[in-house]
All heavy atoms as an XYZ file, in Angstrom:
987
protein
N     145.965    101.955    -99.011
C     146.848    101.153    -98.179
C     147.732    100.227    -99.011
O     147.358     99.808   -100.095
C     145.908    100.347    -97.298
C     144.590    101.020    -97.388
C     144.572    101.758    -98.677
N     148.854     99.909    -98.480
C     149.793     99.012    -99.139
C     149.516     97.576    -98.710
O     148.961     97.315    -97.653
C     151.230     99.378    -98.772
C     151.603    100.797    -99.109
C     151.757    100.950   -100.572
N     152.179    102.314   -100.881
C     152.196    102.795   -102.083
N     151.840    102.048   -103.102
N     152.571    104.018   -102.306
N     149.957     96.652    -99.544
C     149.802     95.232    -99.259
C     151.181     94.604    -99.283
O     151.994     94.905   -100.158
C     148.878     94.561   -100.310
C     148.766     93.074   -100.058
C     147.511     95.210   -100.290
N     151.464     93.756    -98.315
C     152.770     93.105    -98.282
C     152.910     92.170    -99.478
O     151.931     91.580    -99.937
C     152.961     92.306    -96.973
O     151.916     91.362    -96.846
C     152.972     93.225    -95.771
N     154.131     92.028    -99.994
C     154.336     91.196   -101.187
C     154.221     89.701   -100.884
O     154.454     89.253    -99.766
C     155.769     91.547   -101.608
C     156.435     92.021   -100.364
C     155.352     92.668    -99.534
N     153.850     88.955   -101.905
C     153.808     87.492   -101.807
C     155.198     86.957   -102.146
O     155.895     87.511   -102.985
C     152.786     86.903   -102.777
C     151.358     87.172   -102.362
C     150.652     88.238   -102.886
C     150.732     86.351   -101.435
C     149.336     88.487   -102.507
C     149.426     86.593   -101.040
C     148.738     87.661   -101.584
O     147.443     87.905   -101.194
N     155.600     85.894   -101.499
C     156.905     85.287   -101.757
C     156.706     83.922   -102.384
O     155.735     83.227   -102.080
C     157.706     85.147   -100.450
C     158.052     86.492    -99.845
C     157.275     87.034    -98.820
C     159.139     87.214   -100.305
C     157.578     88.262    -98.268
C     159.452     88.453    -99.755
C     158.674     88.963    -98.742
O     158.981     90.172    -98.217
N     157.649     83.543   -103.253
C     157.544     82.230   -103.912
C     157.882     81.101   -102.950
O     157.390     79.998   -103.072
C     158.462     82.186   -105.135
O     159.791     82.448   -104.746
N     158.723     81.386   -101.987
C     159.109     80.371   -101.010
C     158.186     80.432    -99.790
O     157.848     81.509    -99.316
C     160.556     80.602   -100.572
O     160.860     79.817    -99.451
N     157.780     79.300    -99.292
C     156.906     79.277    -98.105
C     157.678     79.664    -96.849
O     157.078     80.087    -95.871
C     156.290     77.880    -97.902
O     157.338     76.927    -97.808
C     155.340     77.543    -99.027
N     159.000     79.551    -96.885
C     159.812     79.907    -95.727
C     160.059     81.411    -95.652
O     160.359     81.941    -94.594
C     161.145     79.170    -95.774
N     159.929     82.100    -96.797
C     160.197     83.537    -96.824
C     159.018     84.303    -96.229
O     157.866     83.943    -96.416
C     160.431     83.989    -98.255
N     159.327     85.348    -95.498
C     158.297     86.219    -94.948
C     158.895     87.604    -94.740
O     160.086     87.826    -94.920
C     157.741     85.651    -93.641
O     158.756     85.601    -92.661
N     158.076     88.509    -94.318
C     158.465     89.902    -94.171
C     158.538     90.269    -92.695
O     157.764     89.768    -91.886
C     157.418     90.767    -94.886
C     157.634     92.262    -94.911
C     158.828     92.602    -95.801
C     156.394     92.952    -95.453
N     159.452     91.171    -92.347
C     159.534     91.716    -90.993
C     159.334     93.218    -91.071
O     159.959     93.887    -91.892
C     160.904     91.437    -90.372
O     161.071     90.069    -90.157
N     158.448     93.742    -90.231
C     158.211     95.183    -90.167
C     158.276     95.612    -88.718
O     157.474     95.169    -87.889
C     156.834     95.569    -90.763
C     156.738     95.170    -92.230
C     156.584     97.068    -90.595
C     155.376     95.418    -92.852
N     159.242     96.453    -88.411
C     159.375     97.046    -87.074
C     159.310     96.021    -85.945
O     158.609     96.191    -84.951
C     158.302     98.122    -86.881
C     158.649     99.080    -85.735
O     159.848     99.267    -85.466
O     157.714     99.604    -85.115
N     160.020     94.914    -86.132
C     160.085     93.897    -85.091
C     159.003     92.833    -85.165
O     159.032     91.870    -84.404
N     158.047     92.994    -86.041
C     157.016     91.968    -86.234
C     157.475     91.056    -87.361
O     157.603     91.484    -88.508
C     155.654     92.600    -86.576
C     155.094     93.413    -85.438
C     155.314     94.777    -85.362
C     154.352     92.807    -84.435
C     154.808     95.523    -84.319
C     153.831     93.546    -83.387
C     154.077     94.905    -83.331
O     153.569     95.637    -82.290
N     157.732     89.799    -87.032
C     158.272     88.849    -87.997
C     157.179     87.961    -88.583
O     156.085     87.846    -88.046
C     159.333     87.968    -87.318
C     160.508     88.793    -86.816
O     160.845     89.804    -87.454
O     161.071     88.423    -85.765
N     157.543     87.307    -89.673
C     156.698     86.313    -90.341
C     155.352     86.876    -90.801
O     154.306     86.251    -90.648
C     156.490     85.095    -89.439
C     157.796     84.401    -89.102
C     157.584     83.187    -88.253
C     158.935     82.554    -87.924
N     158.816     81.438    -87.016
N     155.382     88.062    -91.353
C     154.175     88.645    -91.935
C     154.032     88.063    -93.334
O     154.918     88.191    -94.169
C     154.261     90.184    -91.988
C     154.405     90.739    -90.565
C     153.035     90.766    -92.684
C     154.663     92.218    -90.502
N     152.946     87.426    -93.594
C     152.711     86.768    -94.883
C     152.329     87.787    -95.952
O     151.953     88.917    -95.639
C     151.620     85.713    -94.737
C     151.962     84.616    -93.739
C     153.246     83.875    -94.106
O     153.442     83.501    -95.251
N     154.115     83.678    -93.140
N     152.369     87.375    -97.195
C     151.982     88.229    -98.305
C     150.482     88.496    -98.310
O     149.693     87.678    -97.851
N     150.100     89.659    -98.832
C     148.696     90.004    -98.957
C     148.090     90.688    -97.745
O     146.889     90.938    -97.717
N     148.907     91.006    -96.749
C     148.408     91.673    -95.546
C     148.433     93.183    -95.786
O     149.434     93.737    -96.219
C     149.267     91.317    -94.312
C     148.814     92.092    -93.089
C     149.229     89.825    -94.060
N     147.309     93.848    -95.515
C     147.229     95.305    -95.677
C     147.989     95.984    -94.540
O     147.764     95.687    -93.367
C     145.767     95.765    -95.674
O     145.076     95.106    -96.740
C     145.658     97.266    -95.859
N     148.886     96.887    -94.895
C     149.639     97.654    -93.909
C     149.507     99.138    -94.253
O     149.400     99.500    -95.422
C     151.136     97.256    -93.861
C     151.308     95.863    -93.329
C     151.786     97.394    -95.213
N     149.478     99.968    -93.233
C     149.403    101.403    -93.471
C     149.984    102.140    -92.274
O     150.254    101.559    -91.230
C     147.958    101.839    -93.706
O     147.193    101.668    -92.543
N     150.186    103.415    -92.458
C     150.679    104.268    -91.394
C     150.044    105.639    -91.579
O     149.451    105.925    -92.616
C     152.196    104.358    -91.457
O     152.665    105.063    -90.343
N     150.171    106.481    -90.580
C     149.684    107.850    -90.732
C     150.640    108.811    -90.042
O     151.436    108.413    -89.190
C     148.248    107.993    -90.205
C     148.122    107.655    -88.749
O     148.803    108.238    -87.914
N     147.261    106.711    -88.419
N     150.562    110.069    -90.423
C     151.490    111.077    -89.912
C     151.403    111.217    -88.395
O     152.421    111.421    -87.726
C     151.230    112.415    -90.595
N     150.206    111.095    -87.847
C     150.031    111.263    -86.403
C     150.931    110.294    -85.635
O     151.623    110.680    -84.695
C     148.566    111.059    -86.022
C     148.301    111.269    -84.548
C     148.021    112.542    -84.059
C     148.350    110.208    -83.652
C     147.795    112.742    -82.705
C     148.119    110.402    -82.308
C     147.841    111.675    -81.831
O     147.633    111.873    -80.501
N     150.925    109.031    -86.010
C     151.729    108.052    -85.282
C     153.214    108.189    -85.602
O     154.050    108.024    -84.721
C     151.267    106.615    -85.580
O     151.289    106.395    -86.985
C     149.874    106.371    -85.060
N     153.548    108.489    -86.840
C     154.956    108.655    -87.197
C     155.592    109.822    -86.449
O     156.728    109.738    -85.993
C     155.106    108.893    -88.704
C     154.861    107.695    -89.603
C     154.860    108.120    -91.060
C     155.890    106.615    -89.364
N     154.868    110.924    -86.303
C     155.414    112.128    -85.674
C     155.447    112.037    -84.152
O     155.931    112.955    -83.500
C     154.609    113.352    -86.106
C     154.726    113.633    -87.567
N     153.881    114.483    -88.227
C     155.585    113.163    -88.500
C     154.210    114.536    -89.499
N     155.243    113.728    -89.690
N     154.943    110.964    -83.590
C     154.957    110.793    -82.139
C     155.883    109.680    -81.671
O     155.725    109.121    -80.604
C     153.529    110.580    -81.630
C     152.857    111.922    -81.467
C     151.384    111.882    -81.605
N     150.811    113.215    -81.546
C     150.812    114.087    -82.554
N     151.382    113.784    -83.694
N     150.259    115.267    -82.428
N     156.880    109.393    -82.474
C     157.878    108.392    -82.111
C     158.915    109.060    -81.205
O     159.708    109.880    -81.663
C     158.549    107.840    -83.375
C     159.563    106.773    -83.068
O     159.993    106.595    -81.936
N     159.973    106.067    -84.095
N     158.947    108.722    -79.904
C     159.881    109.386    -78.989
C     161.346    109.058    -79.266
O     162.229    109.783    -78.801
C     159.443    108.877    -77.611
C     158.719    107.606    -77.875
C     158.112    107.726    -79.239
N     161.612    107.994    -80.018
C     163.003    107.689    -80.378
C     163.533    108.676    -81.412
O     164.740    108.848    -81.543
C     163.113    106.268    -80.936
C     162.751    105.216    -79.893
O     162.924    105.501    -78.683
O     162.296    104.125    -80.289
N     162.642    109.311    -82.138
C     163.043    110.249    -83.189
C     162.790    111.688    -82.760
O     163.659    112.542    -82.877
C     162.276    109.957    -84.502
C     162.650    110.961    -85.577
C     162.554    108.542    -84.968
N     161.593    111.963    -82.255
C     161.213    113.310    -81.842
C     161.181    113.362    -80.319
O     160.286    112.789    -79.700
C     159.829    113.665    -82.395
C     159.761    113.622    -83.892
C     159.206    112.528    -84.545
C     160.257    114.663    -84.650
C     159.136    112.485    -85.922
C     160.198    114.622    -86.032
C     159.640    113.535    -86.673
N     162.152    114.048    -79.723
C     162.208    114.146    -78.274
C     160.954    114.837    -77.759
O     160.557    115.878    -78.267
C     163.450    114.934    -77.847
C     164.787    114.344    -78.281
C     165.930    115.252    -77.887
C     164.971    112.966    -77.675
N     160.322    114.248    -76.745
C     159.112    114.782    -76.136
C     158.092    115.123    -77.231
O     157.729    116.287    -77.414
C     159.446    116.009    -75.283
C     158.347    116.339    -74.322
O     157.355    115.630    -74.212
N     158.511    117.442    -73.618
N     157.626    114.137    -77.992
C     156.821    114.390    -79.186
C     155.472    115.069    -78.946
O     154.942    115.697    -79.854
C     156.610    112.996    -79.777
C     156.786    112.064    -78.648
C     157.769    112.707    -77.722
N     154.928    114.986    -77.750
C     153.626    115.603    -77.481
C     153.737    117.100    -77.196
O     152.727    117.799    -77.151
C     152.940    114.902    -76.304
C     152.577    113.460    -76.579
C     151.473    113.316    -77.624
O     150.620    114.209    -77.733
O     151.477    112.295    -78.335
N     154.948    117.597    -76.997
C     155.140    119.014    -76.669
C     155.386    119.829    -77.933
O     156.001    119.357    -78.888
C     156.327    119.171    -75.721
N     154.899    121.066    -77.922
C     155.160    121.998    -79.016
C     156.564    122.556    -78.809
O     156.813    123.365    -77.928
C     154.124    123.123    -79.015
C     154.452    124.253    -79.933
C     154.864    125.511    -79.574
C     154.414    124.242    -81.359
N     155.076    126.271    -80.684
C     154.808    125.516    -81.801
C     154.093    123.268    -82.307
C     154.883    125.845    -83.144
C     154.174    123.607    -83.651
C     154.555    124.880    -84.054
N     157.514    122.050    -79.585
C     158.919    122.434    -79.440
C     159.550    122.647    -80.818
O     160.314    121.809    -81.290
C     159.694    121.341    -78.699
C     159.300    121.142    -77.266
S     160.146    119.719    -76.508
C     161.822    119.911    -77.018
N     159.257    123.747    -81.490
C     159.864    123.959    -82.802
C     161.387    124.070    -82.737
O     162.073    123.794    -83.716
C     159.234    125.259    -83.298
C     158.585    125.885    -82.122
C     158.355    124.812    -81.110
N     161.910    124.416    -81.557
C     163.360    124.534    -81.415
C     164.072    123.190    -81.538
O     165.285    123.147    -81.734
C     163.726    125.210    -80.089
C     163.339    124.446    -78.855
C     161.915    124.717    -78.376
O     161.142    125.383    -79.081
O     161.583    124.248    -77.282
N     163.329    122.080    -81.464
C     163.964    120.765    -81.602
C     164.674    120.656    -82.953
O     165.651    119.955    -83.090
C     162.961    119.643    -81.393
C     162.087    119.337    -82.571
C     161.122    118.199    -82.336
N     159.959    118.692    -81.625
C     159.332    118.046    -80.655
N     159.718    116.882    -80.275
N     158.290    118.576    -80.071
N     164.160    121.366    -83.968
C     164.774    121.334    -85.297
C     166.035    122.191    -85.337
O     166.971    121.877    -86.070
C     163.776    121.827    -86.350
C     162.647    120.881    -86.521
C     161.457    120.880    -85.851
C     162.608    119.753    -87.388
N     160.679    119.829    -86.253
C     161.363    119.128    -87.204
C     163.506    119.218    -88.318
C     160.985    117.989    -87.910
C     163.125    118.095    -89.020
C     161.887    117.491    -88.816
N     166.074    123.250    -84.560
C     167.231    124.144    -84.550
C     168.361    123.599    -83.680
O     169.535    123.783    -83.989
C     166.817    125.533    -84.037
C     165.740    126.239    -84.854
C     165.296    127.509    -84.148
C     166.252    126.543    -86.251
N     167.997    122.935    -82.595
C     168.996    122.466    -81.635
C     169.549    121.078    -81.964
O     170.550    120.668    -81.397
C     168.386    122.461    -80.231
C     168.024    123.850    -79.748
C     167.214    123.845    -78.471
O     166.824    122.750    -78.009
O     166.965    124.942    -77.936
N     168.909    120.374    -82.885
C     169.345    119.010    -83.218
C     170.638    119.044    -84.025
O     170.842    119.938    -84.855
C     168.258    118.298    -84.013
N     171.491    118.053    -83.782
C     172.685    117.953    -84.608
C     172.288    117.435    -85.995
O     171.145    117.056    -86.231
C     173.746    117.055    -83.961
C     173.258    115.633    -83.710
O     172.300    115.198    -84.358
O     173.856    114.958    -82.863
N     173.233    117.453    -86.906
C     172.943    117.114    -88.306
C     172.347    115.706    -88.449
O     171.373    115.498    -89.183
C     174.222    117.227    -89.141
C     174.009    116.992    -90.606
C     175.293    117.168    -91.390
C     175.061    116.916    -92.858
N     176.289    117.058    -93.641
N     172.893    114.752    -87.716
C     172.423    113.370    -87.807
C     170.976    113.226    -87.321
O     170.149    112.594    -87.970
C     173.354    112.470    -86.998
C     173.093    111.007    -87.173
C     174.123    110.174    -86.419
O     175.330    110.364    -86.666
O     173.705    109.352    -85.591
N     170.655    113.854    -86.176
C     169.292    113.778    -85.646
C     168.321    114.503    -86.571
O     167.213    114.039    -86.810
C     169.198    114.363    -84.246
C     167.731    114.365    -83.769
C     167.545    114.622    -82.321
N     167.919    113.556    -81.431
C     167.179    112.475    -81.184
N     166.068    112.277    -81.826
N     167.564    111.588    -80.325
N     168.729    115.658    -87.108
C     167.853    116.397    -88.019
C     167.541    115.577    -89.259
O     166.409    115.547    -89.740
C     168.489    117.729    -88.400
C     167.501    118.721    -88.978
C     168.067    120.115    -89.214
N     168.795    120.626    -88.066
C     170.111    120.889    -88.071
N     170.823    120.702    -89.142
N     170.703    121.330    -86.992
N     168.530    114.868    -89.785
C     168.297    114.002    -90.944
C     167.306    112.893    -90.594
O     166.436    112.557    -91.397
C     169.611    113.403    -91.440
C     170.466    114.389    -92.197
C     171.804    113.798    -92.599
O     172.279    112.821    -92.031
N     172.433    114.408    -93.588
N     167.421    112.332    -89.401
C     166.495    111.280    -88.978
C     165.084    111.845    -88.816
O     164.107    111.214    -89.216
C     166.980    110.649    -87.667
C     166.148    109.494    -87.191
C     166.253    108.244    -88.063
O     167.040    108.220    -89.035
O     165.540    107.278    -87.776
N     164.969    113.049    -88.251
C     163.645    113.663    -88.107
C     163.039    113.947    -89.479
O     161.844    113.731    -89.686
C     163.732    114.943    -87.275
C     164.002    114.683    -85.810
S     163.795    116.119    -84.711
C     164.894    117.316    -85.379
N     163.843    114.420    -90.421
C     163.340    114.668    -91.781
C     162.867    113.375    -92.431
O     161.878    113.363    -93.156
C     164.425    115.304    -92.649
C     164.652    116.764    -92.380
C     165.722    117.308    -93.302
C     166.006    118.750    -93.047
N     167.052    119.269    -93.954
N     163.575    112.287    -92.168
C     163.201    110.996    -92.740
C     161.826    110.548    -92.229
O     161.052    109.937    -92.956
C     164.266    109.961    -92.385
C     164.172    108.667    -93.152
C     165.361    107.769    -92.856
N     165.251    107.073    -91.605
C     164.515    105.977    -91.410
N     163.842    105.464    -92.392
N     164.476    105.392    -90.228
N     161.519    110.884    -90.994
C     160.245    110.487    -90.390
C     159.135    111.522    -90.608
O     157.979    111.253    -90.330
C     160.427    110.265    -88.890
C     161.035    108.940    -88.581
C     162.343    108.577    -88.754
C     160.376    107.803    -88.054
N     162.529    107.289    -88.365
C     161.327    106.780    -87.915
C     159.071    107.549    -87.664
C     161.020    105.529    -87.432
C     158.763    106.295    -87.160
C     159.738    105.308    -87.061
N     159.482    112.710    -91.063
C     158.495    113.770    -91.255
C     157.621    113.465    -92.463
O     158.114    113.259    -93.570
C     159.199    115.116    -91.449
C     158.292    116.328    -91.479
C     157.623    116.532    -90.125
C     159.076    117.562    -91.861
N     156.317    113.443    -92.254
C     155.382    113.046    -93.309
C     154.210    114.019    -93.326
O     153.058    113.635    -93.349
C     154.923    111.619    -93.028
C     154.470    110.857    -94.204
C     154.923    110.934    -95.482
C     153.451    109.863    -94.216
N     154.265    110.050    -96.286
C     153.346    109.376    -95.524
C     152.614    109.336    -93.239
C     152.444    108.397    -95.888
C     151.728    108.352    -93.600
C     151.640    107.891    -94.915
N     154.534    115.299    -93.309
C     153.537    116.347    -93.172
C     152.452    116.293    -94.233
O     151.271    116.414    -93.939
C     154.220    117.725    -93.208
O     155.267    117.729    -92.257
C     153.251    118.829    -92.890
N     152.830    116.127    -95.475
C     151.878    116.184    -96.580
C     151.629    114.819    -97.210
O     151.138    114.723    -98.317
C     152.367    117.154    -97.652
C     152.464    118.569    -97.165
C     153.691    119.144    -96.886
C     151.319    119.319    -96.980
C     153.776    120.445    -96.446
C     151.397    120.627    -96.530
C     152.627    121.191    -96.260
N     151.990    113.750    -96.527
C     151.871    112.402    -97.045
C     152.872    112.212    -98.179
O     153.832    112.952    -98.297
C     150.432    112.116    -97.488
O     150.272    110.754    -97.798
N     152.664    111.199    -99.014
C     153.586    110.959   -100.129
C     152.913    110.075   -101.167
O     151.842    109.512   -100.924
C     154.870    110.290    -99.621
O     154.566    109.058    -98.996
N     153.542    109.966   -102.289
C     153.026    109.094   -103.341
C     151.776    109.628   -104.013
O     151.543    110.835   -104.078
N     150.959    108.731   -104.507
C     149.767    109.094   -105.254
C     148.715    109.817   -104.434
O     147.843    110.480   -104.995
N     148.769    109.696   -103.124
C     147.779    110.366   -102.270
C     148.370    111.574   -101.554
O     147.827    112.063   -100.566
C     147.213    109.375   -101.256
C     146.433    108.269   -101.927
C     145.935    107.278   -100.920
N     145.248    106.195   -101.591
C     143.961    105.956   -101.476
N     143.217    106.734   -100.728
N     143.404    104.955   -102.101
N     149.481    112.069   -102.075
C     150.130    113.230   -101.466
C     149.256    114.474   -101.613
O     148.533    114.621   -102.594
C     151.479    113.481   -102.129
C     152.264    114.588   -101.532
S     153.895    114.645   -102.275
C     154.609    115.950   -101.335
N     149.315    115.355   -100.658
C     148.551    116.594   -100.680
C     148.902    117.398   -101.929
O     150.070    117.685   -102.187
C     148.864    117.411    -99.431
S     148.099    119.034    -99.406
N     147.893    117.753   -102.698
C     148.124    118.500   -103.935
C     148.594    119.924   -103.675
O     149.253    120.528   -104.520
C     146.841    118.536   -104.775
C     146.350    117.195   -105.291
C     145.015    117.356   -106.000
C     147.372    116.578   -106.221
N     148.264    120.472   -102.527
C     148.625    121.851   -102.221
C     149.896    122.006   -101.418
O     150.176    123.087   -100.901
N     150.701    120.947   -101.293
C     151.890    121.022   -100.428
C     152.882    122.083   -100.888
O     153.388    122.850   -100.068
C     152.567    119.662   -100.341
O     152.998    119.240   -101.616
N     153.168    122.154   -102.173
C     154.128    123.159   -102.662
C     153.594    124.564   -102.453
O     154.323    125.477   -102.063
C     154.447    122.922   -104.141
C     155.233    121.647   -104.341
O     156.054    121.274   -103.512
N     154.967    120.959   -105.416
N     152.301    124.761   -102.706
C     151.685    126.069   -102.478
C     151.733    126.437   -100.998
O     152.019    127.579   -100.644
C     150.240    126.072   -102.985
C     149.537    127.368   -102.748
C     149.833    128.489   -103.510
C     148.578    127.472   -101.751
C     149.195    129.692   -103.279
C     147.926    128.673   -101.520
C     148.233    129.784   -102.289
N     151.460    125.483   -100.121
C     151.468    125.741    -98.678
C     152.859    126.160    -98.201
O     152.998    127.116    -97.432
C     151.001    124.501    -97.924
N     153.875    125.470    -98.656
C     155.239    125.796    -98.244
C     155.645    127.163    -98.780
O     156.230    127.986    -98.072
C     156.218    124.697    -98.695
C     155.938    123.426    -97.893
C     157.663    125.145    -98.525
C     156.671    122.204    -98.391
N     155.325    127.432   -100.032
C     155.665    128.717   -100.639
C     154.928    129.853    -99.920
O     155.514    130.884    -99.616
C     155.317    128.718   -102.117
C     155.664    130.015   -102.810
C     155.245    130.011   -104.269
O     154.531    129.131   -104.719
N     155.690    131.011   -105.006
N     153.648    129.680    -99.656
C     152.857    130.710    -98.986
C     153.358    130.967    -97.573
O     153.474    132.120    -97.153
C     151.389    130.298    -98.933
O     150.880    130.143   -100.230
N     153.645    129.905    -96.858
C     154.152    130.047    -95.490
C     155.471    130.799    -95.480
O     155.686    131.690    -94.656
C     154.310    128.666    -94.830
O     153.054    127.990    -94.874
C     154.768    128.789    -93.397
N     156.350    130.467    -96.397
C     157.646    131.158    -96.475
C     157.460    132.634    -96.778
O     158.107    133.495    -96.175
C     158.518    130.518    -97.550
O     158.773    129.176    -97.235
N     156.560    132.952    -97.701
C     156.320    134.348    -98.065
C     155.722    135.132    -96.901
O     156.105    136.274    -96.645
C     155.399    134.421    -99.277
N     154.793    134.523    -96.184
C     154.153    135.212    -95.062
C     155.154    135.460    -93.937
O     155.287    136.565    -93.434
C     152.942    134.404    -94.546
C     151.818    134.472    -95.572
C     152.486    134.914    -93.186
C     150.687    133.509    -95.297
N     155.893    134.427    -93.550
C     156.803    134.571    -92.424
C     158.040    135.395    -92.758
O     158.712    135.877    -91.867
C     157.186    133.209    -91.845
C     156.102    132.638    -90.984
C     155.322    131.595    -91.430
C     155.836    133.178    -89.740
C     154.301    131.076    -90.650
C     154.819    132.674    -88.949
C     154.047    131.621    -89.412
N     158.324    135.597    -94.023
C     159.427    136.474    -94.401
C     159.099    137.920    -94.044
O     159.984    138.728    -93.807
C     159.712    136.352    -95.890
N     157.803    138.255    -93.969
C     157.375    139.624    -93.665
C     156.937    139.814    -92.217
O     156.779    140.928    -91.766
C     156.233    140.026    -94.588
C     156.668    140.119    -96.012
C     155.501    140.491    -96.880
N     155.995    140.896    -98.172
C     155.675    142.023    -98.759
N     154.853    142.855    -98.188
N     156.171    142.324    -99.929
N     156.673    138.742    -91.492
C     156.176    138.842    -90.125
C     157.322    138.653    -89.150
O     158.185    137.819    -89.356
C     155.105    137.783    -89.873
C     153.848    138.032    -90.628
C     153.710    138.062    -91.973
C     152.568    138.305    -90.096
N     152.414    138.322    -92.317
C     151.687    138.471    -91.173
C     152.065    138.410    -88.809
C     150.352    138.753    -91.013
C     150.726    138.672    -88.644
C     149.886    138.848    -89.736
N     157.280    139.418    -88.065
C     158.313    139.300    -87.041
C     157.623    139.111    -85.693
O     156.783    139.911    -85.327
C     159.168    140.563    -86.992
C     159.832    140.882    -88.313
C     160.375    142.304    -88.328
O     160.183    143.062    -87.399
N     161.045    142.634    -89.400
N     157.981    138.055    -84.968
C     157.340    137.870    -83.658
C     157.837    138.888    -82.647
O     159.004    139.265    -82.650
C     157.751    136.458    -83.258
C     158.980    136.190    -84.036
C     158.891    136.993    -85.299
N     156.932    139.366    -81.803
C     157.278    140.278    -80.720
C     156.752    139.642    -79.436
O     155.552    139.438    -79.290
C     156.624    141.662    -80.916
C     157.118    142.305    -82.215
C     156.919    142.564    -79.733
C     156.397    143.582    -82.546
N     157.643    139.312    -78.526
C     157.218    138.736    -77.252
C     156.748    139.843    -76.329
O     157.385    140.868    -76.192
C     158.370    137.958    -76.618
C     158.825    136.734    -77.401
C     160.006    136.083    -76.708
C     157.699    135.729    -77.547
N     155.601    139.632    -75.696
C     155.003    140.613    -74.813
C     155.185    140.114    -73.382
O     155.575    138.976    -73.160
C     153.499    140.779    -75.156
C     152.917    142.017    -74.497
C     153.325    140.884    -76.656
N     154.880    140.948    -72.400
C     155.088    140.583    -70.999
C     154.362    139.297    -70.623
O     154.898    138.463    -69.907
C     154.640    141.728    -70.102
N     153.156    139.108    -71.110
C     152.408    137.901    -70.790
C     152.909    136.754    -71.651
O     153.083    136.896    -72.853
C     150.912    138.118    -71.046
O     150.240    136.891    -70.913
N     153.147    135.619    -71.038
C     153.660    134.470    -71.793
C     152.588    133.855    -72.688
O     152.888    133.041    -73.539
C     154.215    133.418    -70.846
O     153.180    132.950    -70.008
N     151.330    134.238    -72.495
C     150.254    133.655    -73.306
C     149.958    134.481    -74.548
O     149.175    134.085    -75.384
C     148.961    133.526    -72.482
O     148.572    134.825    -72.034
C     149.160    132.596    -71.312
N     150.567    135.644    -74.666
C     150.293    136.521    -75.809
C     151.518    136.582    -76.699
O     152.628    136.781    -76.231
C     149.932    137.945    -75.336
C     148.694    137.917    -74.466
C     149.728    138.868    -76.522
C     148.374    139.248    -73.825
N     151.313    136.411    -77.954
C     152.385    136.597    -78.934
C     151.827    137.507    -80.016
O     150.946    137.128    -80.773
C     152.827    135.264    -79.544
C     153.896    135.344    -80.630
C     155.196    135.881    -80.028
C     154.143    133.989    -81.240
N     152.267    138.752    -80.018
C     151.809    139.680    -81.043
C     152.744    139.572    -82.230
O     153.922    139.286    -82.096
C     151.817    141.112    -80.514
O     150.879    141.249    -79.479
N     152.200    139.831    -83.369
C     153.014    139.767    -84.574
C     153.080    141.160    -85.182
O     152.113    141.921    -85.129
C     152.381    138.806    -85.586
C     152.208    137.389    -85.066
S     153.743    136.560    -84.719
C     154.256    136.112    -86.352
N     154.199    141.504    -85.768
C     154.350    142.805    -86.409
C     154.312    142.616    -87.914
O     154.920    141.704    -88.461
C     155.667    143.439    -85.993
N     153.528    143.453    -88.558
C     153.435    143.437    -90.015
C     154.004    144.768    -90.488
O     153.390    145.806    -90.351
C     151.980    143.280    -90.443
C     151.770    143.330    -91.916
C     151.318    144.390    -92.638
C     152.008    142.292    -92.853
N     151.257    144.077    -93.959
C     151.671    142.798    -94.127
C     152.483    140.987    -92.746
C     151.782    142.030    -95.276
C     152.587    140.237    -93.893
C     152.244    140.754    -95.139
N     155.203    144.755    -91.011
C     155.903    145.974    -91.430
C     155.901    147.030    -90.327
O     155.613    148.194    -90.565
C     155.293    146.541    -92.719
C     155.528    145.669    -93.904
N     156.745    145.580    -94.535
C     154.709    144.818    -94.552
C     156.667    144.735    -95.535
N     155.444    144.238    -95.560
N     156.175    146.604    -89.105
C     156.295    147.530    -87.994
C     155.000    147.840    -87.265
O     155.011    148.506    -86.252
N     153.851    147.408    -87.765
C     152.573    147.641    -87.088
C     152.158    146.367    -86.373
O     152.282    145.283    -86.926
C     151.507    148.037    -88.097
C     151.794    149.361    -88.772
C     150.820    149.647    -89.866
N     149.470    149.800    -89.333
C     148.414    149.945    -90.107
N     148.534    149.944    -91.411
N     147.226    150.073    -89.582
N     151.652    146.493    -85.165
C     151.187    145.313    -84.456
C     150.010    144.704    -85.204
O     149.197    145.418    -85.791
C     150.759    145.660    -83.029
C     151.883    145.944    -82.054
C     151.302    146.290    -80.692
C     152.809    144.760    -81.925
N     149.919    143.399    -85.185
C     148.854    142.698    -85.900
C     147.476    143.155    -85.428
O     146.583    143.384    -86.238
C     148.998    141.187    -85.710
C     147.927    140.328    -86.349
C     147.902    140.523    -87.854
C     148.140    138.872    -86.011
N     147.300    143.343    -84.111
C     145.999    143.779    -83.608
C     145.641    145.149    -84.168
O     144.507    145.405    -84.550
C     145.998    143.820    -82.069
O     147.128    144.574    -81.633
C     146.052    142.439    -81.481
N     146.622    146.027    -84.249
C     146.412    147.367    -84.819
C     146.080    147.255    -86.304
O     145.191    147.919    -86.817
C     147.704    148.171    -84.602
C     147.705    149.571    -85.170
C     149.076    150.195    -84.972
O     149.591    150.168    -83.830
O     149.631    150.681    -85.967
N     146.764    146.358    -86.996
C     146.556    146.157    -88.428
C     145.151    145.598    -88.686
O     144.453    146.050    -89.585
C     147.622    145.193    -88.972
C     147.443    144.837    -90.433
C     147.795    145.747    -91.425
C     146.909    143.614    -90.806
C     147.632    145.429    -92.756
C     146.738    143.301    -92.134
C     147.099    144.207    -93.109
O     146.933    143.890    -94.422
N     144.722    144.625    -87.890
C     143.423    144.023    -88.095
C     142.276    144.991    -87.835
O     141.229    144.903    -88.455
C     143.260    142.771    -87.207
C     144.143    141.589    -87.583
C     143.955    140.471    -86.574
C     143.829    141.096    -88.996
N     142.470    145.940    -86.920
C     141.417    146.910    -86.623
C     141.221    147.878    -87.786
O     140.161    148.471    -87.930
C     141.718    147.672    -85.333
C     141.556    146.769    -84.099
S     141.556    147.642    -82.544
C     143.189    148.299    -82.458
N     142.233    148.064    -88.631
C     142.125    148.995    -89.747
C     141.640    148.314    -91.015
O     141.308    148.973    -91.984
C     143.481    149.670    -90.038
O     144.417    148.659    -90.383
C     143.953    150.463    -88.847
N     141.586    146.989    -91.027
C     141.144    146.243    -92.205
C     139.649    145.996    -92.119
O     139.153    145.520    -91.111
C     141.896    144.894    -92.312
C     141.373    144.096    -93.492
C     143.376    145.129    -92.441
N     138.906    146.338    -93.168
C     137.450    146.113    -93.185
C     137.123    144.779    -93.759
O     137.699    144.273    -94.638
C     136.736    147.201    -93.991
C     136.846    148.546    -93.289
O     136.645    148.574    -92.068
O     137.138    149.535    -93.977
């Protein structure tokens, strides 16, 4: 966790997100869960809406990126973040979603074979 800085002047203090007069030495922290649920930044944050990134204008997308903290940051950042992004990109470059009649089923195609068919052939 971070600690607010001490000031040489007794009149000086810190303001964080509308909270004024925070003195030095106060532990402050945040987490991805709360940051990613800010409705001012992420419209309808509790809903699964990946299209929000595609439909957002450039300014909103930049603001969402600024608030995105998927792998944390700094000295406690996830060590596998680069591997995760690279692996995800490689996997999804080969997979193609196929929408089926039922809205609850999403089959995936792996080089033209349905995932269920592919999994049945793998031991």
